[in-house]
FITORTI-866653 format. One record per residue: x, y, z of N, C-alpha, C, O in turn. Coordinates in steps of 0.2 Angstrom, whole numbers, plus 5000, padded with zeros to 4 digits. Each point is the difference from the previous one (the first is absolute). Example, Ala and Ser with C-alpha at 12.3 -4.5 7.8 and 13.67 -1.06 7.14 Angstrom:
506649725039499650065000500450065000500549995003499350064993500450065001499650055003500350065001
END
This chain:
500449945000499650065000500450065000499950054996500749955008500450065000500350014993500150064998500149884999500350014993499550034995500250054996499249945005499550024995499950085001500050044996500049985011499950075002500650044997500050054998500649925003500750034997499950014993500250064998499649894998499950014993499650054998500150044996499349975008499550054998500350075002499950054996500449965009500350065002500650024995500050064998500349894999500550014995499750034994500350044996499249925002499650024994499750075000500150044996499749985010499750075001500650055000499950054997500649935005500650055000500250014993500250064998499949894998500250004993499550054996500250044996499149945005499550044997500050085002499950044996500349975010500050075003500650034997500050064998500649905001500650034997499850024992500250064998499549904999499850014993499650064999500050044995499549975010499650065000500450065001499750064997500949945006500350065001500650024995500250054998500049894999500650014995499750024993499549984998500950074999499950024993500649984996500650005002499349994992500549984995500050054995499550034997501149985000500150054994500649964996500349965002499750064992500449974995500350054995499750054998500949935000500450044994500149954994500149945002499950084992500149964995500550034995500050064999500449904998500550024995500049954994499949945001500150094993500049964994500750014996500450055002499749914994500650004996500050064995500650034998498849995000500050064996499350035000499649975003500350094993499350035000499649994994499450025000500949954995499749994993500149934998500649985000498949994997500049934998499749994993499650044998500549914999499749974994499549955002500249965005499250034992499649945001500449944998500350004995499749955010500449944999500650005004500349955001499950115002500650005004499949985007499449995002501150005002500049985007500150075004500450044998499249965007500150055005500349975006499749955003500950084999500349975007499950055005500050064999499749925007499850045005500249985007500149945001500150115003500249985007499550045004499850064999500049915007499550035005500450005007500349955001499650105002500250005007499450025005499750064999500249905006499450015004500350025007500449965003499350095000500250025007499350005004499550014997500649995009499350015004500250035007500650015001498950015003500150035006500349965006500150025005499949914994500349955004500750004999500350044996500049915008500850005000500249974993500550024998499149934999500249974994499449994996499549985003500550024990499549994996499749935001500449955000499050045000499749935001499749974993499949945000499950104995499849974994500549974996500650025000499249924998500549964996499950004992500349974997499250065001499850014993499850074998499650035004500649994990499850064997499649994994500249954996499450095002499649994994500150064995500050065003500149934991500150054995499550004994499949944998499950115000499550014994500250054995500250055003499749944991500150054995499350014996499849954998499950115002499450014998499950074997500350045001499249964994499750074998499350015003499949965005499750084992499450025004499549954998499450005003500749954993499549954998500149935003499649975002501150014998500149935003500750005002500450044999499749905004500749985003500349964994499749954998500950065000500449974995500549955002500149954997500250065009500549955002500050015008499950055003500249895000500149995007500549965002500349964997499950055010500649955002500050005008499850055003500449905000500149995007500749995001500449974997499950075009500750005001500149985007499750035005500749924997500149985006500550055004500450034997499449985009500450055004500449975006499849955003500850074997500549985006500250065003500450044997499449975010500250065003499750064997500450055000499149944997499650064997500350024993499750054997500749915000500350014993499949944996500149955002499850074991499949944995500050034993499950065000500249904995500050034993499849944996500049945002499850084992499749954995500050034993500250064999499549904997500050024993499249994997499749955002500150104995499350004997500050004992500350054998499449914999500050004993499450044997499449995002500850064994499450044997499749964994500449984996499050025003499749964994500150044994500150075000499949904994500150034994499450054998500150044995499449955008499450034998499950075003499550044999500949985005500050075004500050064995500449994995499250065006500050064995500550045002500350005006499950054990500550055002499750055004499450034999500949995007499850055004500350005007500449965001499350085004500249995007499649955004499449994998500949985006499749955004500250015008500550035001499149945003500150015007500349945003499649944999500950065004500349945004499850015007500250055003499549905000499750005007500349945004500049954997500250075009500349945004499750015007499850055002500149895001499750005007500149935003500249954997499750045009500049945004499249985001499650055000500349895002499349985002499850045006499450025000501049995005499850045006499850084998499650035003500849994992499950074998499350014997499750064999499949894999499450004997499450025005499550024998500749985008499550035005500050075000499550035003500950014994500050074999499850024993499949954996500050115003499750024993500649994995500650015001499249974993500449994994500450064998500550004997499250065005500450064999500650015003500550044998499649925007500750005004500549954998500550005002499349964993500549954997500550044996499950054997500749935004500650034996499849994992499949944998500250114998499949994993500550044996500450045003499749944991500550034995499750004993499749954998500450104999499850004993500649984995500550025002499349934994500549984995499850014993499450004999501050004996499850004993500149944997500549965001499050024994500049944997499950024992499550034999500949944997499950014993499949944996500449955001499250044995499949954996500250014993499750044996500949945002500450014994499749964994500250014994499449945007499849954995499350014997499949984995499750065009499450014998499750065003500150025006499450024990499750065003499349975002499749964997500050075009499449985002499650065002500250065000499149935001499650065001500150035007499850065001500649915004500150025006500650045001500250035005500249984989500650045000499950075002499650034998500849995007500050075002500750035001500350005006500050024988500750025000500050074996499750004995500750045008500250064996500750004999500450005005499850014989500750004998500350075000499750044998500949965006500350075000500750004996500349954999499850114999500650014995500650005005500649984997499450055008500650015005499949965006499549985002501149995000500149965005499950045007500250065000499449915004499950035007500249955005500449954999499450065007500349975006499949924999499449984998501149985004500049934999499649975006499849945000500250095006499849975006499250025001499850054998499949915006499450015003500049995008500449975002499150065001499949995007500450055004500150005006500350054990500350055003500649985005499950025006500549944992500649975005500550065001500050054996500349945009500650055002500649984996500349945002500050104994500649984996500650025004500150055002500349904999500650015005500650034995500049984994500450065009500650024997500549954999500450014995499549935008500549954999499949974993499450004998501149965000499949974993500349935000500449985004499349984992500249934999500550004994499950044995500749935006500550004994500149934998500049955004500250054989500249944997500850004999500350054999500049894999500750004999500150034993500650014999498949994997500150034993499450044999499549995002500650064993499450044998499649974994499450014999501049954997499749974994500249935000500549985001499049984997500149925000499749984993499650034997500649915001499849964995499449955002499950005006499849974989499549955002500349945003500649984999499149995006500249945004500650025004500449955000499750115002500650025004499950005007499450015002501149985002499950005008500050075002500550044998499049985006500050065003500150005008499749965003500850085000500150005007499750075002500350054998499249945006499750065003500250025007499949955005500450114997500250015006499550055004499750044997500149945009499550035004500450055005500549995002499250074998500350055005499949985007499649965002500850085003499849995007499450045001499950064999499649905004499350035001499950035007500349975004499350084996499850025007499749955004499749954998500450065009499849955005499349995001499749955002499950104995499350005001499649974995499450005000501049984995499649964994500049935001500449975003499050004995499949935001499549974994499850044996500149895004499649974995500250014993499650034996501049965003500350014993499849954995499949945001500050094993499949954994500450044994500050065000500349904996500450024994499749974994500049944999499950114996499849974993500550044995500250065001499949904993500350034995499649994993499949944998499850114999499550004995500350054994500350055001499449934993500250044994499550065000499450005002500950064996499650065000499750014992500450014996499049975003499750014994499350035000499850024995500050005011499450045001500150055005500349995005499450074994500050055004499350025002499650024996500349975011499350015002499950075004500550025003499050014996499850065005499849975006499749955001500650085005499949985006499249995002499650044999500349905004499349995002499850035007500550015004498950014997499850025007500049945005500149954998499850075008499949945005499449974999499550034999500549905002499349974999499749995007500349985005499050054995499750005006499349975000499949955004499750074992499249985000499949934997500449984996499149995007499849934998499350004998499650035004500349944991499350004998499649945003499450015002500949934998499749945002500549955003500650004998499249975008500349935002499549965002499450025002500749914999499549955001499949995008499749955001500550095003499949995007499350015002499750064999500049895004499350015002499950045007500550005004499050044996499950045006500049955007499749955000500750075005500049965006500549945000500149975005500250024989500449944999500750015004500350054999499949905004500750015004500549954997499849944998500850085001500549964998500649995005500250055002499949895000500549985005500750004996500049994994500550035009500750004997500249934999499949955003500550054991500349934998500750005004500550014997499549975009500649995004500449944999500650005001499149954996500449944999500149994993500549974998499150054998500149994992499350024997499550025003500549964991499450024996499449965002500049945001499450095000499449975002499649994993499850054997500049895002499649984994499350005002499949965005499650074992499350005002499649964995500150024994499549945008499549964995499350015002499850005006499850004989499350005001499749944998500149974995499450005009499849935000499450014995499550045000500449914995499549994995499749935001500449954999498950055002499749944999499949965006499849945000500450085006499949975007499950055005500250064999499649925007499950045006500750015003500449965001499850115000500650015002500249975007500649985001498950015004500249975006500149935000500149975005499850004989500049925000500649984996500049944998500550105001500549994995500750005004500150055004500349904994500750015002500450024994500049974995500450095005500350034995500849995000500250005006500149994989500749985000500450034994499749994994500950035007500450024994500649975001500450005005499849964990500749975000500450014994499750014994500950005006500550014995500249944997500249955004499850044989500349944997500750005000500350054998500049905004500749995000500349955004499649955002501050055000500349945003500050015008500349965003499450094999500050015008499350015002499550014996500449995010499350005003499950085002500350025005499350014991499850075001499250015000499850014994499949985011499350005001499750055005500350015005499250034993499750055004499349995000499649994995500150015012499350005001499750064998500350065002499149944996499650064999499650025006499749965003500350104999499750035006499450044998500050044996499449935007499450034998499950085003500150015006499850034989499950075002499350025001499549974998500450095005499350025002499650014994499350005000501050024994499650014994499949944996499850004994500449945009499949944996500549984996500049944997500650105002500549984996500549965004499949995007500649984990500549965004500750034998500250024995500249995011500750034999500549955002499949965004500650034991500549965001500750045001500250044996500049955010500650045003500649964998500349965004500050064990500649964997500650045003500050055003500549914997500750035003500549974996500049944998500550105000500649984996499949974993500449964998499050064999499949974994500150064995499650055001500849944994500250064996499949984992500049944998499950114998500050004993499549954997499549985005500450014989499549964997500049925002500549974999499050015004500049935002499349974998499550035000500649904998499449964999499649985007500449985004499050044997499749985006499349974998499850004995500049965010499349975000499650025006500250005006499250034992499650035004499449955001499749984995500250005011499549955002499550025005500150035005499249954993499550015005499749935001499849974996500250015011499749945002499350015003500050005006499550004991499350005003499849935003500449964999499050045003499849945003499949944994500150024994499849925009500049944995499550014995499450025001500749974992499550004995499950074998499650014995500750045007499950074998500750034996500549975001499450084995500550034996500150075002499550035002501150004997500150075001500750014998500449965000499750114998500750024998500150075002499650035002501149984999500250075002500250044994500449974996499450095004500250054995500550055003499850035005500849984992500550055003499750074999499850024995500250025011499950074999500650044999500549995004499550064992500650044998500250045007499550035003501149974998500350045006500150074999500250045004499749984989500250074998499450055001499449985000500750085002499550055001499850034994499450035000500949964994499850034993499850075001499550034999501150015002499950075001500050044993500549984996499150065003499950044993500150075002499750035004500750014992500150075001499450044998499749984995500150075009499550054997500150034994499650024996501150005003500250034994500749994999500449985005499950034989500749994998500250064996499750034996501049995006500250054996500249984992500049944999500050114997500149994993500849984999500450035003499749924993500749984999500350054995499850004994500750045008500450044995500749985000500350005005499949994989500749974999500350024994499750014995501049995004500450004994500349935000500349985005499849994989500449945000500449994993499850044995500649925005500449984994499749944997500049955002499750064992499649954996500449944999499849955001500850064996500449944999500249965006500049945000500250095005500149975006499449965003500149955003499350084996499449975003499849944996499849955003500350054990499949944996500549945002499849955001500850075000500549955002499849975007500149945001499750105004499849985006499449965000499949955004499650064991499449964999500249934998499749955002500850054993500249934998500349965006499849945001500550095003500349975006499449975005500149955003499450094998499449985004499749944997499849965004500250044989499649944997500549945000499749945001500950074999500549945000500049975007500249945001499750105004500049985007499549935001500249965004499350044992499549945000500349944997499749955001500850064994500249954996500649975002500149945000500450105002500649975002500049975007499550005003501049964999500049965006499950045006500250065001499349915003499850045006500549995006500349945001499950115003500549995005499649965006499449995000501049995005499849965005499550035005499749965004500250104996499550035005499349994998499650015005500349964989499349984999499849935002499549985000501049985003499949935002499750005006500050055004499749894998499749995006500649995006500549984998499350055008500550005005500049935003499549975001501150015002500049945004499950025007500350055003499249925000499750025007500349955005500249954999499950085007500249965006499449965002499450024999500749935005499549965003499650045005500350035004499049984995499750045005499949975007500250035005499749914995499949965007500649965002500349974995499950035011500649975002499849935002500149985006499749984989499949935001500649964997500350014996499849935008500549964998499749934999499749975004500450004990499749934999500349955004500650005002498949955000500249955004500349944996500449965002499350044992500349954995500050034993499650044998500949954998500050024993500249954995500449965002499350044992500249954995500150044994499650044997501049945000500250034993499849944995500349955000499250064997499749954995500549984995499949954997500650105001500449984995500549945002500349974996499750015011500449955002499649935001500349955002499150054996499549945000499849984994500050044995499849905004499649984994499450044999499650015005500350014989499450044999499449974999500049944997499550085006499349975000499550054996500250065000499349924997499550044996499650055004499950064998499949925008499650045004500350015007500449965003499350095001500250015007499849955004500349985005499149994994499749945004500549945000500149985005500250014989500549944999500650025004500349965003499950104997500650025004499950005007500549985004498950044999499949995007500049935002500349985005499549974991500049935001500749975000500149965005500350064991500649974998500650025005500349965003499750114998500650025004499950055005500450025004499050024996499950065005499849975006499449975000500950045006499849975006499650055004500150064999499549915005499650045005499450044997499850055003500049934991499450034997499549944999500149954998499250075004499549954999499450044996499950065001499849904995499450034996499449965002500049945000499550105002499449965003499450054998500150054997499349925005499450034998499750035007500049975005499750094994499650045006499550034997500050054996499349945006499450034997500050004993499850044997500449905000500049994993500550034996500050004994500550045009500550034996500749975002500149975006500350034989500749975001500450065003500150054998500349935008500450045003500749975001500149945001500450105000500749985001500250025007499950055002500349905002500250015007500849985000500349974997500050075008500749995002500149975007499650015004500949944996500149975007500350055004500550044998499349975008500250055005500649975004499949955004500750084996500649975003499949995008500249965003499450095000500050015007499649945003500149985006499450004990499549955003500049944996499749955002500750044993500149944996499349984997499949945000499750104998499449984997499850054995500250065000499349924995499850044995499450055003499649985004500550084994499550055003499349994997499949974994499650055010499350004997499950064996499550004996500950055003499950064996500449994994500549964999499350074995500350004994500650045000500150045004500449944992500650044999499950064995499549994996500950065004500050054995500449984995500649995001499150004993500449984994500150054995499650044998501149985000500150054996500449974994500449955000499550084994500349994994500350074998499650054998501149965002500350064998499750065004499950054998500049935009499850055004499350025001499850045004499849934992499350014999499649945004500149954998499550075007499649955003499549974995499650034997500349905003499549974996499649965005500249955003499150074997499549975005499849934997499849965004500250034990499849944997500649955000500450004995499649955010500549965000500049944995500649984998498850014999500049954994500450034994500449964997499650115002500350034995500849995001500450004995499850015011500749995002500249934999500650004997499149955005500249934999500049984993500449964998499250074998500049994992500550044997500150004994500350055009500450044997500649964997500349955003500050084992500649974996500650005004500350065001499949895002500650005005500750014996500550025003499549974990500650014997500150084999500650024998499050025004500150075000500350035006500250055000499849915005500250025007500849995001500349964997500050095007500749995001500049985008500549965001499250085003500049985007499349995003499550024998500549945008499549995004500250025007500449965003499450095000500250025007499449985005499450024998500749955008499549995005500250055006500650005002498950035001500150045006499549975005499450004999500949995007499649975006499750065004500350064999499249935005499750055004499350034997499849984995499950065009499450034998500150074997500450045003499249984992500050064997499350034998499649964999500450105002499350034998500150054994500450045000499249954995500050044994499350014998499649955000500250114999499350024997499549985005499449984998500750025009499549985005500049925001499549985004500949984992499949935001500649975003500650035000499349925004500649975004500249934996499649964998501050045001500349944996500549975005500450035003499749904996500549965004500549994995500049954996500550095003500649984996499950044993499450014998501149994998500050034993500449954996500649985002499150014992500449964995500150054994499550024997501150005002500250054995500349974994500649975001499150034993500349974994500250064995499750044999501049954999500350054996500149974993500449955000499450084995500249984993500650034998500350045003500049934992500650024997500050084998500450035001499049984996499950074997499750055006500250064999499549915006499750055005499450044997499950065003499849924992499450044997499449964999499650024996500249945009499449965000499949964993499450014997501149965000499949974993499449945001500149965004499550044991499549954999499550005006499649955000500350105003499550005006499450054998500150054998499349925003499450044998499750025007499849965004500250114997499750025007499249995000499750004994500050005012499349995000499750074999500350054999499049955001499750074998500050055005499850064999500449925007500150055005500750045001500150045004500349944991500750025000500150034993499849984995500750075005500250034994500750025000500350035005500149964989500750015000500150064995499750004995500750045007500250064996500650035003500249995005500150064990500650035002499850075004499550034998500849985007499850065004500750045001500549985002499450094998500650045000500050035008499650045002500949935001500150025007500550065000500250024994500050015011500450065000500749994997500349945001500050104995500649994997500650015005499950055004500549914996500550005005500750024998500549974998499550105001500750044998500349964994500549985000499250034994500349974994500650044998500150065001500449904996500650034998499950034993499749984996500650085004500150034993500649974996500550015002499349954993500549974997500250034993499550024997501149985001500250034994500649964997500449975004499750034990500649974997500750025002500050065002500449904998500750025002500549984994500049944998500350115000500449994994500850005002500450044998499849915005500749995003500449954996500549985002499249994992500449964996499850014993499550044998501049944997499950014993499349974998499750034995500249915007499449974998499450045002499550014995500450015011499450045002500050074996499550034998501150005001500150074997499749994993499750054997500449904999499849994993499449965000499849974994499850025011499449965000499550044995500050065000499649904996499650024995499350025003499550024997500449965010499450025003500050075001500450035004499150014994499950075000499950025008499749975003500650094998499950035007499850074999500350054999499049965002499750065000499750035006499550025001501049975004499750025007500050085001500550034998499049995004499950075001500250025007500450055001499549915004500250005007500649965000500049945000500650095001500649965000500249975007500249955001499550095004500249985007499550025005499750064999500149905005499550025006500249965006500049945000500150105005500249975007499650035005500250065002499349915001499650035006500449995007499750025005500949954995500349985006500650045001500549975003499650094995500650045001500050025007499550025003501149985000500150035007500550055000500450024995499750025010500550055001500749984999500450044999499749895002500749975000500149984993500649984999499050034996500149984993500450054997499850065000500849924997500550054997499950004992499950054997500149895000500050004993499549944998499949955004499850054990499649954997500349994993500250054997499749905000500249994993499449964996499649965003500450054991499549974995500250014993500550034999499149944996500250014993499550034996499450005002500950044993499550044996499749954995500249945000499250084997499749964995500250014993500550034999499049954996500250024993499750064998500050024994499750025011499650064998500550065002500250015006499950034989500450065001499650065003499449995001500950065002499750065003500350025006500549985002499150075001500250035007499749965005499449995000500949995005499749965006500150045006500550035001499049975003500050035006499949965006499649955001500950055004500049965006499750055006500250055001499349925002499750035005500049965007499749955000500650085005499949985007499550035004500050065000499549915002499550035004500049985007500249945002499650105002500049995007499550055004499750044996500249965010499650045004500450035006500449975003499550104998500450035005499550005006499549985001500850055005499750015006499350045000499649995004500350054991499450044999499549964996499450035000500749914998499649964996500050024993499549984996500950065002500150024993500449954996500549975002499250014991500449964996500650044997499950054997500749925004500650034997500349964995500049945000500250094994500349974995500750024998500250065001500349894998500750024998500049964993499949954999500450094996500049984993500750014997500450035003499649934992500650004996499949984993499549964999500950054996499949994993500649974996500550015002499349944993500649984996499749994993499449994999501050004996499849994993500249934998500549985001499049994995500249934996500050024993499550024997501049964999500050014993500249934997500050004993
END
């Protein structure tokens, strides 16, 4: 009883802290103008009125006054994170609003979310939504009215050739600057400075709706379809070679919340609703984004180099054809639960059998198949009492719980690599299991398995976990003379610069022109400070 009272007091304290803490955010991008089809690299920095930021996820949206065109989730560590957002090829030319926020910040007005205007040009097609005024004279390249520092970034040479190494030296920075990011981009557009973004036309927060902070990780929310909410056990499991299962917690509005932790990047997941016997139901994922639309947007006024823009457009299109770098791949995740198998079988070391049923009979010890209430169930021998449990075991294939044990027994054993047995009692989705049997296939992707009508398999984008900005390195003759074109407009982007960083190096691309290196940070007054330098590629 005392333990329950302590837990309740702790929960009240946490809720009270959340009621008092406010969060704010700063955003940095690799540049201020983009082409449709290019990538936007973004860094976010979250601070709050407590000792340390508690939100673990930031959300980013790019929108005009009609719709949201691109979105992204960014994992936060100690309040800082970065990611990459792909612009669709269908975006019109004009000004867009970039908005960032945390889930907890949605408890306040969307007018208070940090915002930034960016320019997007569609060089491959004209649309009815284009809102651009071309200028004859170049004007300010920057937006957001940053403070330009008298300090300068310097390079080892003033002029470089294509695919040449550049060494960039950083000056000694004032002690009140922090949250640095460094980008190197080609100057081919000159933008008139945008005003500050303030007003919001719309966001999807319902009146009276409260959002708790994502203190552990991304919260996936599902809406139940086809069954009564209070009669369902909901479960989210990640497909793979480890056990990563999350129970759905029923909310006051009838939705289910899955409090995930340490799950990053795009993952295949199985979302399962387990209603009463003979009933069906499924869960539909609810978007975690606020879908903020600006009340108005400034007119895009710019001057540009037509030849350079065409060249840059070709590079944006080639990006989809050429080999993709490693940051697009699925992340390798750590085991979520600290479980240790009591028995393990590497099936490559045994005679292969056609079905799991045959494998259980021939060499897997401590497993019994029996009938209960007309259904086939798999039980595990309990080491502590030396008898088979009266409860069914939790059976997994590639991390996904399979309730139909007949389907498991008929599964093709030739696809399996390992069978792990776990002793003890476990609770998942409100159900109690005596032991776990985890079957891992060679591919780890549920090959040859058909899920029941209460489960659905799909790819889900979890928060990006600090993807690397990758670029070619031309340090050999073979790489230098490679016939793969290099039309990078952003040569370098590093969101993790510190005051101790003295120099950085990178390679130029196949595109000539003037390149601008920009180091961004924030001073003690909260002002964005920029330190810049230039070099030429011929």
